[in-house]
C-alpha positions in Angstrom: -37.4 27.5 55.6 -39.4 30.7 55.6 -37.4 33.8 54.7 -37.4 36.5 57.4 -35.3 39.6 57.3 -34.4 41.8 60.3 -31.7 44.4 60.6 -28.5 43.9 62.7 -28.4 40.2 62.1 -31.5 39.5 64.2 -32.8 37.1 61.5 -30.4 34.3 62.4 -32.1 32.9 65.5 -35.5 33.6 64.0 -34.6 31.5 60.9 -33.3 28.7 63.1 -36.7 28.6 65.0 -38.7 28.7 61.8 -36.5 26.0 60.2 -37.0 23.8 63.2 -40.8 24.3 63.2 -41.1 23.8 59.4 -39.0 20.6 59.5 -41.1 19.3 62.5 -44.3 20.1 60.6 -43.0 18.4 57.5 -42.1 15.3 59.5 -45.6 15.3 61.1 -47.3 15.5 57.7 -45.2 12.6 56.3 -46.1 10.5 59.4 -49.8 11.2 59.1 -49.7 10.4 55.4 -48.1 7.0 56.1 -50.5 6.3 58.9 -53.6 7.1 56.8 -52.2 5.0 53.9 -51.8 2.0 56.2 -55.3 2.5 57.5 -56.7 2.4 54.0 -54.8 -0.8 53.3 -56.0 -2.4 56.5 -59.6 -1.4 55.8 -59.5 -2.8 52.3 -57.9 -6.0 53.4 -60.6 -6.7 55.9 -63.3 -5.8 53.4 -61.8 -8.2 50.9 -61.6 -10.9 53.6 -57.8 -11.0 53.7 -55.3 -10.2 56.4 -52.0 -8.3 56.1 -50.2 -8.3 59.5 -47.4 -6.1 58.0 -49.7 -3.1 57.7 -50.5 -3.2 61.4 -46.8 -2.9 62.3 -46.4 -0.1 59.8 -49.3 1.7 61.3 -47.8 1.4 64.8 -44.5 2.7 63.5 -46.2 5.7 61.9 -48.0 6.4 65.2 -44.6 6.2 67.0 -43.2 8.8 64.6 -46.1 11.2 65.2 -45.7 10.8 69.0 -42.0 11.4 68.8 -42.4 14.5 66.8 -44.2 16.2 69.7 -42.4 14.4 72.6 -41.8 16.9 75.4 -41.6 17.0 79.2 -44.6 19.3 79.5 -46.8 18.7 82.6 -50.4 17.7 82.3 -52.4 20.7 81.0 -55.4 22.4 82.6 -58.0 25.0 81.6 -58.1 26.1 78.0 -54.5 25.0 77.5 -55.8 21.5 77.3 -57.1 22.3 73.8 -53.6 23.5 72.7 -51.5 20.7 74.3 -50.5 17.5 72.6 -51.6 14.8 72.9 -54.6 16.1 75.0 -55.9 18.0 72.0 -56.3 14.6 70.3 -59.3 13.9 72.7 -61.3 16.3 70.6 -60.7 14.1 67.5 -61.3 11.0 69.5 -64.7 12.3 70.6 -65.6 13.3 67.0 -64.6 10.0 65.3 -65.7 7.9 68.2 -69.1 9.6 68.2 -69.4 9.0 64.4 -68.8 5.3 65.0 -71.7 4.7 67.3 -74.0 7.2 65.4 -73.5 5.3 62.2 -73.8 1.9 63.8 -77.0 3.0 65.5 -78.3 4.2 62.1 -78.1 0.6 60.9 -80.3 -0.3 63.9 -77.4 -2.6 65.0 -78.1 -4.9 62.1 -75.8 -7.6 63.5 -76.2 -7.5 67.3 -73.6 -10.2 67.9 -70.8 -8.2 66.2 -72.0 -4.6 66.4 -73.3 -4.8 70.0 -69.6 -4.8 71.1 -68.8 -2.0 68.7 -71.7 0.1 70.3 -70.5 -0.7 73.8 -66.9 0.2 73.1 -67.6 3.4 71.1 -70.2 4.7 73.6 -68.2 3.8 76.7 -65.0 5.4 75.5 -66.9 8.4 74.2 -68.3 9.1 77.7 -65.0 8.3 79.5 -63.0 10.5 77.1 -65.5 13.3 77.5 -65.3 13.0 81.3 -61.5 12.9 81.2 -61.4 16.0 79.0 -63.7 17.9 81.4 -61.5 16.9 84.3 -58.4 18.2 82.5 -60.1 21.5 81.8 -61.1 21.8 85.5 -57.6 20.9 86.5 -58.7 18.0 88.7 -55.3 16.3 88.3 -53.5 19.1 90.2 -50.3 18.0 88.5 -50.2 14.7 90.4 -47.8 12.1 88.9 -50.4 9.4 89.4 -52.5 11.0 86.7 -49.7 10.6 84.1 -49.8 6.9 84.7 -53.6 6.8 84.7 -53.7 8.6 81.4 -51.3 6.1 79.8 -53.1 3.1 81.1 -56.5 4.4 80.0 -55.4 5.1 76.4 -53.6 1.7 76.2 -56.9 0.0 77.2 -58.8 2.2 74.8 -56.5 1.1 71.9 -57.1 -2.6 72.6 -60.8 -2.2 72.9 -61.1 0.0 69.9 -59.0 -2.3 67.7 -61.2 -5.2 68.6 -64.3 -3.1 67.8 -62.8 -2.0 64.5 -62.1 -5.6 63.4 -65.6 -6.7 64.4 -67.1 -3.7 62.6 -65.1 -4.6 59.4 -66.4 -8.2 59.6 -70.0 -6.9 60.0 -69.4 -4.7 56.9 -68.5 -7.7 54.8 -71.6 -9.5 56.0 -73.9 -6.7 54.9 -72.8 -6.4 51.3 -76.3 -7.3 50.0 -77.9 -4.3 51.7 -76.6 -1.2 49.9 -77.6 1.5 52.5 -76.5 -0.5 55.5 -73.3 -1.5 53.7 -72.4 2.1 53.0 -73.1 3.1 56.6 -71.0 0.2 57.9 -68.1 1.1 55.6 -68.1 4.6 57.0 -68.3 3.3 60.6 -65.4 0.9 59.9 -63.2 3.7 58.5 -64.0 6.0 61.5 -63.4 3.1 63.9 -59.9 2.5 62.5 -59.2 6.3 62.6 -60.3 6.4 66.2 -58.0 3.5 67.0 -55.1 5.3 65.4 -55.8 8.4 67.5 -56.0 6.5 70.7 -52.8 4.7 69.7 -50.9 7.9 69.1 -52.2 9.2 72.4 -51.2 6.0 74.2 -47.7 6.1 72.8 -47.1 9.7 73.8 -48.6 9.1 77.3 -46.3 6.2 77.9 -43.3 8.3 76.7 -44.3 11.0 79.1 -44.8 8.6 82.0 -41.4 7.0 81.4 -39.8 10.4 81.5 -41.6 11.4 84.7 -40.7 8.1 86.5 
């Protein structure tokens, strides 16, 4: 808790607020640390040709903890408030990491079209759709309609399934290109970013489902 001193006992409610925010921030950091650790384990397991189902369940639990940390009944944002609202602010990170995925895969000239063709399709498609959704939020196109809450939840659930499949295929493509050092390094980076994008969409989906359940 951060020390704050005011006269006439005014520090008591301020300290309570700061304590709550600090505790919430600490919980968020721990959840992110656990999620990133599970991502590393999953990535290494695929690169080594093994499977560890337990890590996926741990990753989902970490995402649930992050979503619950910021769970509120706030309506859908609009305007510049979109960049300051959770989970809508995650769309910026989704665009960044999703963009890095298709840029890196394109840099390999889609070395394995059978596997990486799907990765390119998923990453480019959801990059465009997420960008359009972000623009519509900024413009306030939803007009606080409840149907948009359900649409947002469905969209991000679909994005999780597609991105997870793309991340797995990209990991398999990475294993196949071990003999080509430059392409291998680019594929490793694309695989890591694909799993990070999957985590971001998963957190967004969980939070959107929680918001939809509360609004129903």
